[in-house]
DOMIRO-656525 format. One record per atom (N, C-alpha, C, O): residue in three letters; atom name; x, y, z. Coordinates in steps of 0.1 Angstrom, whole numbers, plus 5000, padded with zeros to 4 digits. Layout:
N
ALA/CA/X/Y/Z
...
REM end
This chain:
133
MET/N/5009/4988/5000
MET/CA/5000/5000/5000
MET/C/5009/5013/5000
MET/O/5017/5015/5010
SER/N/5008/5020/4990
SER/CA/5016/5033/4989
SER/C/5009/5044/4997
SER/O/4997/5042/5001
GLU/N/5015/5055/4999
GLU/CA/5010/5067/5005
GLU/C/4997/5072/4997
GLU/O/4998/5073/4985
TYR/N/4987/5076/5004
TYR/CA/4975/5080/4997
TYR/C/4973/5095/5000
TYR/O/4973/5099/5011
PHE/N/4972/5103/4989
PHE/CA/4971/5117/4990
PHE/C/4958/5124/4988
PHE/O/4956/5136/4990
LYS/N/4948/5116/4983
LYS/CA/4935/5122/4980
LYS/C/4927/5124/4993
LYS/O/4930/5118/5003
PRO/N/4917/5132/4992
PRO/CA/4908/5134/5004
PRO/C/4901/5121/5008
PRO/O/4898/5113/4999
LEU/N/4899/5118/5020
LEU/CA/4893/5106/5025
LEU/C/4879/5109/5031
LEU/O/4877/5120/5036
PRO/N/4870/5100/5031
PRO/CA/4857/5102/5037
PRO/C/4859/5104/5052
PRO/O/4868/5099/5059
LYS/N/4850/5113/5057
LYS/CA/4849/5115/5072
LYS/C/4836/5109/5077
LYS/O/4825/5115/5076
PRO/N/4836/5097/5082
PRO/CA/4824/5091/5087
PRO/C/4817/5099/5097
PRO/O/4823/5105/5106
THR/N/4804/5099/5096
THR/CA/4795/5106/5106
THR/C/4789/5095/5114
THR/O/4790/5083/5111
PRO/N/4782/5099/5125
PRO/CA/4775/5088/5132
PRO/C/4765/5080/5123
PRO/O/4763/5068/5126
THR/N/4759/5087/5113
THR/CA/4750/5080/5104
THR/C/4757/5071/5095
THR/O/4752/5060/5092
SER/N/4768/5076/5089
SER/CA/4775/5068/5078
SER/C/4785/5058/5084
SER/O/4790/5050/5076
ARG/N/4789/5059/5097
ARG/CA/4799/5050/5102
ARG/C/4798/5036/5099
ARG/O/4807/5029/5095
PRO/N/4785/5030/5101
PRO/CA/4784/5016/5098
PRO/C/4787/5012/5083
PRO/O/4793/5001/5081
PHE/N/4784/5021/5074
PHE/CA/4788/5019/5060
PHE/C/4803/5017/5058
PHE/O/4807/5007/5052
TRP/N/4811/5026/5065
TRP/CA/4825/5026/5063
TRP/C/4831/5015/5071
TRP/O/4841/5009/5067
GLU/N/4826/5011/5082
GLU/CA/4831/4999/5090
GLU/C/4829/4986/5082
GLU/O/4838/4978/5082
ALA/N/4817/4985/5076
ALA/CA/4815/4973/5067
ALA/C/4825/4973/5055
ALA/O/4830/4962/5052
ALA/N/4827/4984/5049
ALA/CA/4836/4985/5038
ALA/C/4850/4980/5043
ALA/O/4857/4973/5035
LYS/N/4854/4984/5054
LYS/CA/4867/4980/5060
LYS/C/4868/4964/5061
LYS/O/4878/4958/5059
ARG/N/4857/4959/5064
ARG/CA/4856/4943/5064
ARG/C/4853/4937/5050
ARG/O/4851/4925/5049
HIS/N/4854/4946/5040
HIS/CA/4851/4942/5026
HIS/C/4836/4936/5025
HIS/O/4834/4926/5018
GLU/N/4827/4943/5031
GLU/CA/4813/4940/5030
GLU/C/4805/4953/5026
GLU/O/4808/4964/5031
LEU/N/4796/4951/5016
LEU/CA/4788/4962/5012
LEU/C/4775/4962/5019
LEU/O/4767/4952/5016
THR/N/4772/4972/5027
THR/CA/4760/4973/5035
THR/C/4753/4986/5031
THR/O/4759/4996/5030
ILE/N/4739/4985/5030
ILE/CA/4732/4997/5029
ILE/C/4720/4996/5038
ILE/O/4716/4985/5042
GLN/N/4714/5008/5041
GLN/CA/4703/5008/5050
GLN/C/4689/5002/5043
GLN/O/4687/5003/5031
ARG/N/4681/4996/5051
ARG/CA/4668/4992/5047
ARG/C/4658/4997/5057
ARG/O/4660/4996/5069
CYS/N/4647/5001/5052
CYS/CA/4636/5006/5061
CYS/C/4628/4995/5066
CYS/O/4623/4986/5058
GLY/N/4626/4994/5079
GLY/CA/4618/4984/5085
GLY/C/4603/4987/5082
GLY/O/4595/4977/5084
ALA/N/4599/4998/5079
ALA/CA/4584/5002/5077
ALA/C/4580/4998/5062
ALA/O/4571/4991/5060
CYS/N/4587/5004/5053
CYS/CA/4583/5002/5039
CYS/C/4592/4992/5031
CYS/O/4589/4989/5019
LYS/N/4602/4987/5037
LYS/CA/4612/4977/5031
LYS/C/4621/4983/5020
LYS/O/4628/4975/5013
SER/N/4621/4996/5017
SER/CA/4629/5001/5008
SER/C/4643/5001/5012
SER/O/4647/5003/5024
PHE/N/4653/4999/5002
PHE/CA/4667/5001/5005
PHE/C/4670/5016/5003
PHE/O/4665/5022/4994
VAL/N/4678/5020/5012
VAL/CA/4682/5035/5012
VAL/C/4696/5037/5010
VAL/O/4704/5031/5018
TYR/N/4700/5045/5001
TYR/CA/4714/5049/4999
TYR/C/4714/5063/4993
TYR/O/4707/5066/4983
TYR/N/4720/5072/4999
TYR/CA/4731/5073/5009
TYR/C/4726/5072/5023
TYR/O/4714/5074/5025
PRO/N/4735/5070/5032
PRO/CA/4731/5068/5046
PRO/C/4723/5080/5052
PRO/O/4728/5091/5049
ARG/N/4713/5079/5058
ARG/CA/4706/5090/5064
ARG/C/4697/5085/5077
ARG/O/4697/5073/5080
ASP/N/4691/5095/5083
ASP/CA/4684/5091/5096
ASP/C/4670/5087/5094
ASP/O/4664/5081/5102
ARG/N/4664/5091/5082
ARG/CA/4650/5087/5080
ARG/C/4649/5082/5065
ARG/O/4656/5086/5056
CYS/N/4639/5073/5063
CYS/CA/4637/5068/5050
CYS/C/4631/5079/5041
CYS/O/4621/5086/5044
PRO/N/4636/5081/5029
PRO/CA/4631/5091/5021
PRO/C/4618/5089/5015
PRO/O/4612/5098/5009
LYS/N/4613/5076/5015
LYS/CA/4601/5073/5010
LYS/C/4589/5074/5019
LYS/O/4579/5079/5016
CYS/N/4591/5069/5032
CYS/CA/4580/5070/5041
CYS/C/4583/5077/5054
CYS/O/4575/5078/5063
PHE/N/4595/5083/5055
PHE/CA/4600/5091/5066
PHE/C/4601/5084/5080
PHE/O/4602/5090/5090
SER/N/4601/5071/5079
SER/CA/4603/5062/5091
SER/C/4617/5064/5095
SER/O/4626/5066/5087
ASP/N/4619/5062/5109
ASP/CA/4632/5062/5114
ASP/C/4637/5048/5117
ASP/O/4647/5045/5125
GLN/N/4630/5038/5111
GLN/CA/4633/5024/5114
GLN/C/4642/5018/5103
GLN/O/4639/5009/5095
LEU/N/4654/5024/5103
LEU/CA/4664/5020/5093
LEU/C/4674/5011/5100
LEU/O/4678/5013/5111
SER/N/4678/5000/5093
SER/CA/4688/4991/5098
SER/C/4698/4988/5086
SER/O/4694/4990/5075
TRP/N/4710/4983/5089
TRP/CA/4720/4980/5079
TRP/C/4719/4966/5075
TRP/O/4717/4957/5083
GLN/N/4719/4964/5061
GLN/CA/4718/4950/5056
GLN/C/4729/4948/5045
GLN/O/4731/4957/5037
ARG/N/4735/4937/5046
ARG/CA/4745/4934/5036
ARG/C/4738/4931/5023
ARG/O/4728/4924/5022
VAL/N/4744/4937/5012
VAL/CA/4738/4934/4999
VAL/C/4748/4928/4990
VAL/O/4759/4926/4994
SER/N/4744/4924/4978
SER/CA/4751/4914/4969
SER/C/4764/4921/4964
SER/O/4774/4913/4960
GLY/N/4765/4934/4963
GLY/CA/4776/4940/4956
GLY/C/4776/4939/4941
GLY/O/4787/4941/4935
ARG/N/4765/4935/4936
ARG/CA/4764/4934/4921
ARG/C/4754/4944/4916
ARG/O/4745/4948/4923
GLY/N/4756/4948/4904
GLY/CA/4747/4958/4897
GLY/C/4750/4960/4882
GLY/O/4757/4952/4876
LYS/N/4746/4971/4877
LYS/CA/4749/4975/4864
LYS/C/4753/4990/4864
LYS/O/4748/4998/4872
LEU/N/4760/4993/4854
LEU/CA/4764/5007/4853
LEU/C/4753/5015/4846
LEU/O/4749/5012/4835
TYR/N/4748/5024/4854
TYR/CA/4736/5032/4850
TYR/C/4741/5044/4841
TYR/O/4734/5047/4831
SER/N/4752/5050/4844
SER/CA/4757/5062/4837
SER/C/4772/5064/4841
SER/O/4776/5059/4852
TYR/N/4779/5071/4833
TYR/CA/4793/5073/4837
TYR/C/4799/5085/4829
TYR/O/4794/5089/4818
THR/N/4810/5090/4834
THR/CA/4818/5100/4826
THR/C/4832/5097/4828
THR/O/4836/5091/4838
VAL/N/4841/5100/4819
VAL/CA/4855/5099/4820
VAL/C/4860/5112/4824
VAL/O/4858/5122/4816
VAL/N/4867/5113/4835
VAL/CA/4873/5125/4840
VAL/C/4887/5126/4835
VAL/O/4896/5118/4839
ARG/N/4889/5136/4826
ARG/CA/4902/5138/4820
ARG/C/4909/5150/4826
ARG/O/4921/5151/4825
ARG/N/4901/5159/4831
ARG/CA/4907/5172/4836
ARG/C/4903/5172/4851
ARG/O/4891/5174/4854
ALA/N/4913/5172/4860
ALA/CA/4910/5171/4874
ALA/C/4904/5184/4880
ALA/O/4906/5195/4875
SER/N/4895/5182/4889
SER/CA/4889/5193/4896
SER/C/4898/5199/4907
SER/O/4896/5210/4911
ALA/N/4907/5191/4911
ALA/CA/4917/5195/4922
ALA/C/4930/5188/4919
ALA/O/4930/5177/4913
ARG/N/4941/5193/4923
ARG/CA/4954/5188/4922
ARG/C/4955/5173/4926
ARG/O/4962/5165/4920
SER/N/4948/5170/4937
SER/CA/4949/5157/4943
SER/C/4942/5146/4934
SER/O/4944/5134/4936
PHE/N/4934/5150/4924
PHE/CA/4927/5141/4915
PHE/C/4934/5141/4901
PHE/O/4928/5137/4891
ALA/N/4947/5146/4900
ALA/CA/4953/5147/4887
ALA/C/4959/5135/4882
ALA/O/4968/5135/4873
ASP/N/4954/5123/4886
ASP/CA/4960/5111/4881
ASP/C/4951/5104/4871
ASP/O/4951/5092/4869
GLY/N/4943/5112/4864
GLY/CA/4933/5108/4854
GLY/C/4940/5103/4841
GLY/O/4953/5102/4841
PRO/N/4933/5098/4832
PRO/CA/4918/5098/4833
PRO/C/4913/5086/4842
PRO/O/4920/5076/4844
TYR/N/4901/5089/4847
TYR/CA/4895/5078/4855
TYR/C/4880/5079/4853
TYR/O/4875/5089/4848
VAL/N/4873/5068/4856
VAL/CA/4859/5067/4853
VAL/C/4851/5069/4866
VAL/O/4853/5062/4876
LEU/N/4842/5079/4865
LEU/CA/4833/5082/4876
LEU/C/4819/5077/4872
LEU/O/4814/5081/4861
GLY/N/4813/5068/4879
GLY/CA/4800/5062/4874
GLY/C/4789/5063/4884
GLY/O/4791/5066/4896
ILE/N/4777/5059/4879
ILE/CA/4766/5057/4888
ILE/C/4762/5042/4886
ILE/O/4757/5038/4875
VAL/N/4763/5034/4897
VAL/CA/4760/5020/4896
VAL/C/4746/5018/4902
VAL/O/4743/5023/4913
GLU/N/4738/5011/4895
GLU/CA/4724/5007/4900
GLU/C/4726/4993/4906
GLU/O/4728/4984/4899
LEU/N/4725/4992/4919
LEU/CA/4727/4979/4926
LEU/C/4715/4970/4922
LEU/O/4704/4975/4919
ASP/N/4718/4957/4923
ASP/CA/4706/4948/4921
ASP/C/4695/4950/4931
ASP/O/4684/4946/4928
GLU/N/4698/4956/4942
GLU/CA/4688/4958/4952
GLU/C/4680/4971/4949
GLU/O/4670/4974/4956
GLY/N/4685/4979/4940
GLY/CA/4676/4991/4936
GLY/C/4684/5004/4937
GLY/O/4684/5012/4927
PRO/N/4690/5007/4948
PRO/CA/4697/5020/4950
PRO/C/4708/5023/4940
PRO/O/4714/5014/4935
ARG/N/4710/5036/4937
ARG/CA/4722/5039/4929
ARG/C/4732/5046/4937
ARG/O/4730/5054/4945
MET/N/4745/5042/4933
MET/CA/4756/5048/4941
MET/C/4766/5054/4931
MET/O/4769/5049/4920
THR/N/4771/5066/4934
THR/CA/4781/5073/4926
THR/C/4794/5068/4931
THR/O/4797/5067/4943
THR/N/4803/5063/4922
THR/CA/4815/5057/4926
THR/C/4826/5057/4915
THR/O/4823/5061/4903
ASN/N/4837/5052/4917
ASN/CA/4847/5050/4907
ASN/C/4845/5036/4901
ASN/O/4842/5027/4909
ILE/N/4848/5036/4888
ILE/CA/4847/5023/4881
ILE/C/4862/5019/4878
ILE/O/4869/5027/4871
VAL/N/4867/5009/4883
VAL/CA/4881/5005/4881
VAL/C/4882/4996/4868
VAL/O/4881/4984/4868
ALA/N/4884/5004/4858
ALA/CA/4885/4998/4844
ALA/C/4890/5009/4835
ALA/O/4888/5021/4837
ALA/N/4897/5005/4824
ALA/CA/4901/5014/4814
ALA/C/4889/5021/4808
ALA/O/4879/5014/4806
PRO/N/4889/5034/4805
PRO/CA/4877/5041/4800
PRO/C/4872/5035/4788
PRO/O/4859/5035/4785
GLU/N/4880/5029/4779
GLU/CA/4875/5023/4766
GLU/C/4868/5010/4769
GLU/O/4861/5006/4760
LYS/N/4869/5005/4780
LYS/CA/4863/4991/4784
LYS/C/4849/4993/4790
LYS/O/4842/4984/4793
VAL/N/4845/5006/4793
VAL/CA/4833/5009/4801
VAL/C/4821/5011/4792
VAL/O/4822/5019/4782
ARG/N/4810/5006/4795
ARG/CA/4797/5008/4787
ARG/C/4786/5009/4797
ARG/O/4785/5002/4808
VAL/N/4776/5017/4793
VAL/CA/4763/5017/4801
VAL/C/4757/5003/4801
VAL/O/4758/4996/4791
GLU/N/4751/5000/4811
GLU/CA/4743/4987/4813
GLU/C/4753/4975/4816
GLU/O/4749/4964/4818
MET/N/4766/4977/4815
MET/CA/4775/4966/4818
MET/C/4774/4961/4832
MET/O/4773/4969/4841
PRO/N/4774/4948/4835
PRO/CA/4774/4943/4848
PRO/C/4786/4947/4855
PRO/O/4797/4947/4850
VAL/N/4785/4951/4868
VAL/CA/4796/4954/4876
VAL/C/4795/4947/4890
VAL/O/4785/4942/4894
GLU/N/4806/4946/4897
GLU/CA/4806/4941/4910
GLU/C/4815/4950/4919
GLU/O/4824/4957/4915
VAL/N/4813/4949/4932
VAL/CA/4820/4958/4942
VAL/C/4835/4954/4942
VAL/O/4839/4943/4940
TYR/N/4842/4964/4945
TYR/CA/4857/4963/4946
TYR/C/4861/4971/4958
TYR/O/4858/4983/4958
PHE/N/4867/4966/4968
PHE/CA/4872/4973/4980
PHE/C/4886/4977/4978
PHE/O/4895/4969/4977
ASP/N/4888/4990/4979
ASP/CA/4902/4996/4978
ASP/C/4907/5000/4991
ASP/O/4903/5011/4996
ASP/N/4916/4993/4997
ASP/CA/4922/4996/5010
ASP/C/4933/5007/5008
ASP/O/4944/5004/5006
VAL/N/4928/5019/5009
VAL/CA/4937/5030/5005
VAL/C/4947/5034/5017
VAL/O/4957/5040/5014
THR/N/4943/5032/5029
THR/CA/4951/5033/5041
THR/C/4948/5021/5050
THR/O/4939/5013/5048
PRO/N/4956/5021/5061
PRO/CA/4953/5010/5070
PRO/C/4940/5010/5077
PRO/O/4934/5000/5080
ASP/N/4934/5023/5078
ASP/CA/4921/5024/5084
ASP/C/4910/5029/5076
ASP/O/4899/5032/5081
ARG/N/4912/5030/5062
ARG/CA/4902/5035/5053
ARG/C/4902/5025/5041
ARG/O/4912/5022/5035
THR/N/4889/5022/5037
THR/CA/4886/5014/5025
THR/C/4876/5021/5018
THR/O/4865/5024/5023
LEU/N/4879/5023/5004
LEU/CA/4869/5029/4996
LEU/C/4861/5019/4988
LEU/O/4867/5008/4985
VAL/N/4848/5022/4986
VAL/CA/4839/5013/4978
VAL/C/4840/5017/4964
VAL/O/4836/5029/4961
LYS/N/4844/5009/4955
LYS/CA/4845/5011/4940
LYS/C/4838/4999/4934
LYS/O/4834/4990/4940
PHE/N/4837/5000/4921
PHE/CA/4832/4988/4913
PHE/C/4841/4986/4901
PHE/O/4848/4994/4896
LYS/N/4840/4973/4897
LYS/CA/4847/4969/4885
LYS/C/4838/4960/4876
LYS/O/4828/4955/4880
PRO/N/4842/4958/4863
PRO/CA/4834/4950/4854
PRO/C/4833/4936/4861
PRO/O/4843/4931/4867
ALA/N/4821/4931/4860
ALA/CA/4818/4917/4865
ALA/C/4824/4906/4855
ALA/O/4822/4894/4858
REM end
């Protein structure tokens, strides 16, 4: 593991279970106990029924690429290692996640199947990315 210079997520009390699961190489998202909807990004209430009965559930880590862009010009110096693929993955369970796609830009296509990839960027931080399935 080389030194990592990009900004890292700062877990909040609401998002901490997501990041702790990622460190264990598990993808978990919230699920509403009232309406059974999966919820992503982490929050305190279900966006569909406003219930606070949210719990964390392990999900498959599989989905398809809903949309993407190839970033060729960095928005900040710390991201100047482009080009890289920034995508929106639609999980098999329904929610969509914005994430990096670990693949050469010319290999990426909308609707392609993807699977979760855990990138251990520091000893205490793991990022959730996706790669072609």
